[in-house]
Structures are given as C-alpha cells and as structure tokens.
C-alpha positions as CSV (number, residue, x, y, z in Angstrom):
1,X,266.0,70.2,-48.6
2,X,263.6,67.4,-49.4
3,X,264.0,63.8,-50.1
4,X,262.7,62.3,-53.3
5,X,259.5,61.2,-51.6
6,X,258.6,64.8,-50.4
7,X,256.5,67.5,-51.8
8,X,257.0,69.2,-54.9
9,X,257.4,73.0,-55.4
10,X,253.8,73.1,-56.7
11,X,252.5,71.0,-53.6
12,X,254.4,73.4,-51.3
13,X,252.8,76.3,-53.1
14,X,249.3,74.7,-52.9
15,X,249.9,74.4,-49.1
16,X,251.2,78.1,-48.5
17,X,248.0,79.2,-50.3
18,X,245.5,77.2,-47.9
19,X,244.5,77.6,-44.6
20,X,246.8,75.8,-41.8
21,X,244.0,73.1,-41.6
22,X,243.6,72.5,-45.4
23,X,247.4,73.0,-46.0
24,X,248.4,70.2,-43.6
25,X,245.7,68.0,-45.0
26,X,247.4,68.3,-48.6
27,X,250.9,68.0,-47.2
28,X,249.9,65.1,-44.9
29,X,250.8,61.8,-46.9
30,X,254.6,63.6,-47.5
31,X,255.1,65.4,-44.3
32,X,257.5,62.9,-43.0
33,X,259.7,63.3,-45.8
34,X,260.0,66.9,-45.1
35,X,262.4,68.9,-42.6
36,X,259.3,70.0,-40.9
37,X,259.1,66.7,-39.0
38,X,260.5,67.1,-35.6
39,X,263.9,65.6,-35.8
40,X,264.5,62.4,-33.9
41,X,267.4,63.8,-32.2
42,X,264.8,66.4,-30.6
43,X,262.6,63.6,-29.7
44,X,265.3,61.5,-28.1
45,X,266.6,64.4,-26.1
46,X,263.4,65.3,-24.8
47,X,263.0,61.6,-23.4
48,X,266.1,61.9,-21.7
49,X,265.3,65.2,-20.0
50,X,261.8,63.8,-19.0
51,X,262.7,60.5,-18.0
52,X,263.9,61.4,-14.3
53,X,260.6,63.1,-13.8
54,X,258.7,60.0,-14.3
55,X,257.0,57.6,-14.8
56,X,253.7,59.2,-16.1
57,X,250.4,57.7,-16.5
58,X,248.6,58.7,-19.6
59,X,250.0,61.1,-22.1
60,X,248.6,63.4,-24.6
61,X,250.4,65.0,-27.9
62,X,249.0,68.4,-28.6
63,X,249.0,69.3,-32.3
64,X,250.3,65.7,-33.1
65,X,250.6,65.9,-36.8
66,X,251.7,62.5,-38.1
67,X,252.3,61.1,-34.4
68,X,256.1,61.8,-34.4
69,X,255.7,62.8,-30.6
70,X,253.6,59.8,-29.9
71,X,257.1,57.9,-29.3
72,X,258.1,60.1,-26.7
73,X,254.9,59.3,-24.8
74,X,255.1,55.5,-25.3
75,X,258.6,55.5,-23.8
76,X,257.7,57.5,-20.8
77,X,254.0,56.7,-20.0
78,X,252.6,53.5,-18.4
79,X,249.0,54.3,-19.6
80,X,247.3,54.7,-23.1
81,X,248.3,57.6,-25.2
82,X,246.5,60.2,-27.3
83,X,246.9,62.5,-30.0
84,X,245.2,65.6,-30.9
85,X,245.0,67.5,-34.2
86,X,242.8,69.5,-36.5
87,X,243.9,68.0,-39.6
88,X,242.1,65.0,-40.8
89,X,244.9,64.2,-43.2
90,X,247.6,64.3,-40.7
91,X,245.5,62.0,-38.1
92,X,245.0,59.7,-40.9
93,X,248.6,59.2,-41.4
94,X,249.3,59.1,-37.6
95,X,246.7,56.2,-37.3
96,X,248.2,54.2,-39.9
97,X,251.4,54.4,-38.1
98,X,250.1,54.1,-34.5
99,X,246.8,52.1,-34.6
100,X,247.1,51.5,-30.9
101,X,246.8,55.3,-30.1
102,X,243.7,57.2,-29.4
103,X,243.5,59.8,-32.1
104,X,240.9,62.8,-31.7
105,X,240.0,65.5,-34.2
106,X,239.9,68.8,-32.2
107,X,241.5,72.4,-32.4
108,X,243.8,72.9,-29.8
109,X,242.5,76.1,-28.8
110,X,239.5,74.1,-27.2
111,X,240.9,70.7,-26.3
112,X,237.7,68.5,-25.3
113,X,239.7,66.9,-22.4
114,X,239.4,67.4,-18.5
115,X,241.8,65.9,-16.1
116,X,242.7,62.9,-18.2
117,X,246.5,63.2,-18.5
118,X,249.6,63.0,-16.5
119,X,252.0,64.3,-19.2
120,X,251.5,66.4,-22.4
121,X,253.9,67.3,-24.9
122,X,253.8,69.5,-28.2
123,X,256.5,69.7,-30.8
124,X,257.0,72.5,-33.3
125,X,253.4,73.6,-33.1
126,X,253.6,77.0,-30.9
127,X,254.4,79.0,-34.3
128,X,250.8,78.3,-35.7
129,X,249.2,80.1,-32.8
130,X,249.2,83.9,-32.6
131,X,250.0,85.4,-29.3
132,X,246.5,86.4,-28.5
133,X,245.5,82.6,-29.0
134,X,248.0,81.1,-26.6
135,X,246.0,81.5,-23.5
136,X,243.2,79.4,-24.7
137,X,245.8,76.8,-25.9
138,X,247.4,76.7,-22.4
139,X,244.3,77.0,-20.5
140,X,242.9,73.8,-22.5
141,X,246.1,72.0,-21.8
142,X,246.1,72.9,-18.3
143,X,242.4,71.5,-17.8
144,X,243.2,68.3,-19.7
145,X,246.1,67.6,-17.2
146,X,245.3,65.9,-13.7
147,X,246.5,67.6,-10.6
148,X,250.4,67.5,-10.6
149,X,250.5,66.8,-14.3
150,X,253.2,68.1,-16.6
151,X,253.4,70.2,-20.2
152,X,256.6,69.8,-21.9
153,X,257.8,71.1,-25.1
154,X,261.1,72.1,-26.7
155,X,262.4,75.6,-27.2
156,X,265.2,76.6,-29.2
157,X,267.6,79.3,-28.0
158,X,267.4,83.0,-29.1
159,X,269.1,83.4,-32.5
160,X,272.2,85.7,-32.7
161,X,271.3,89.0,-34.6
162,X,274.8,88.6,-36.4
163,X,273.7,85.0,-37.5
164,X,272.3,84.1,-40.8
165,X,269.6,81.9,-39.3
166,X,268.5,85.1,-37.5
167,X,268.1,86.9,-40.6
168,X,266.5,83.9,-42.4
169,X,263.7,83.5,-39.5
170,X,263.0,87.3,-39.6
171,X,262.6,87.0,-43.6
172,X,260.3,84.1,-43.5
173,X,258.1,85.8,-40.8
174,X,258.0,88.9,-42.6
175,X,257.1,87.1,-45.8
176,X,254.3,85.0,-44.0
177,X,252.9,88.5,-42.7
178,X,252.9,89.7,-46.1
179,X,250.9,86.8,-47.4
180,X,248.5,86.9,-44.6
181,X,247.8,90.5,-45.5
182,X,246.8,89.9,-48.9
183,X,245.7,86.5,-49.4
184,X,242.9,84.7,-47.6
185,X,242.6,82.4,-45.7
186,X,245.4,83.1,-43.4
187,X,248.3,80.3,-42.9
188,X,249.7,81.2,-39.6
189,X,253.2,80.1,-39.1
190,X,255.6,82.3,-37.5
191,X,259.2,81.6,-35.9
192,X,259.7,84.6,-33.9
193,X,256.4,85.2,-31.8
194,X,257.3,82.8,-28.9
195,X,259.9,84.4,-26.5
196,X,260.5,82.4,-23.5
197,X,259.3,85.3,-21.4
198,X,256.0,85.5,-23.1
199,X,255.5,81.8,-22.9
200,X,256.4,81.9,-19.4
201,X,253.8,84.7,-18.5
202,X,251.0,82.9,-20.5
203,X,251.6,79.6,-18.8
204,X,251.8,81.2,-15.4
205,X,248.4,83.2,-16.1
206,X,247.0,79.4,-17.3
207,X,248.0,78.2,-13.7
208,X,251.4,76.2,-14.3
209,X,254.7,76.8,-12.6
210,X,257.2,77.0,-15.2
211,X,260.9,75.9,-15.5
212,X,263.3,74.8,-18.0
213,X,265.9,72.4,-18.5
214,X,268.7,72.3,-21.2
215,X,268.7,69.5,-24.0
216,X,272.2,68.9,-23.5
217,X,272.5,66.3,-26.6
218,X,271.6,69.1,-28.9
219,X,274.1,71.7,-27.6
220,X,276.1,71.5,-30.8
221,X,273.0,72.1,-33.1
222,X,271.7,75.1,-31.2
223,X,273.7,77.4,-28.4
224,X,271.1,76.6,-25.6
225,X,268.1,74.6,-26.5
226,X,265.7,74.1,-23.7
227,X,262.8,71.8,-22.4
228,X,260.2,74.1,-21.1
229,X,258.4,72.3,-18.1
230,X,254.9,73.4,-16.9
231,X,253.7,71.8,-13.9
232,X,250.0,72.1,-12.8
233,X,249.6,72.4,-9.0
234,X,248.7,69.2,-7.1
235,X,245.5,69.1,-5.2
236,X,246.3,70.3,-1.6
C-alpha cells in the first residue's frame, strides 16, 4: 500500500491518534508517498473536463495539502494561483515544491478571501468536514470567487452495496466514529458523509448553481466518477 519512502505503521498510528491538523503536520514529509495523495489520473481528468470551460484568471486550491491540485490550476489559469490549508507542515512541503505559488495558512471553514479568484478546486478534502460544517466551507468558497467564478471537485460514484469497496469504506467510517467517541482530539475523516444530493443542497444554499460532468478517462476505475461544478452567479 505504501512505498518504502512512506510512513511506518507507528507513524500512521501517531497520526490517527492526533487531531486532523497535527496528524497532517506529522505526515507531511511523507504524504506524497502514500495513497492519500490525489492520483495523477484524477488531476489530469479534472484538467480535461475544465479546459473547455476556461480560460480562467486566478485560481485557488482549497485544502491544498502538499499542492497536488496546484498543477491543475497552473494548467488552466492565466493569473496567479494560491493554496490554502491549516496544516503548517503540509504548506511547508507545498512551498518547497511550488515556490511561486501563494500559500496561505487558514481554516477552510473561514476562508480569508473576498472575490479574489475565478476558479477554485479541492481534491479529497470533503471527508474532513462534518455535514454541519459544509455550509461554512461552501459559503467561504462562494465569497472567495468573483462573480461567475467556478468551484470544482471530483466525486466518486456511489459504491454498489455488494462490492468489497462498499464494506471496506463502511468499516473505515465505523472505526473512525468509534475512535472519535472514545479518544480526543477527534480525527475527522469519513468516506460516506458526502452523497451528491446533500452536496448539491448545501452548494445551492450557499448560492451556487450546480451541475456535474463525467470524468470519462476514469470510467474504468470507477463506474461513474463525476466532476461537481458549482457556479457563482454573474453580476446582473
């Protein structure tokens, strides 16, 4: 599952018993050698789906981690790109890999931007937000975008109940809920709290118009992966 450069079992245990922020600080130097980094196939498919909708001006990677999503923005945006994350360790790694990007340390539930970007993306981060926290996240992204701006993120297909993946994800979520019930601080990471209907409702409430497009190059890996497109209204 991990390369020789990845974290040891002991290091993963230390992360799992930490808060989300501290856990990613601990994992930062080895994060890109784990399966948790967004795969290049997902990043490339996202670029392909977004390119016909561009070009874009300035771009923002929300919950950027070590900066894997910045490459998407650099291929689509004519202006400067920025990444925001609350893990200092992850931002250190991101800044070393992409020194020309503006890196901002902040909680995504309170983004410090107002009408600054034309495209915002996020990869693999929604499971770190409880359903009650998503409205603040989406409201902040909406505020950060200029009129007509776009927020995009990939979303896997619903997993068939008879598949092994379904039960593996269910077991993981149940284990995390048990861990958080008996241990503090909590480590919020759930795979089954982001159904498309709930996301669509939350995004619409935040002021977005929501559509989805298929990530066709990934169809062999996932029955129907999609890219969620949330558009902020243009100024009348």
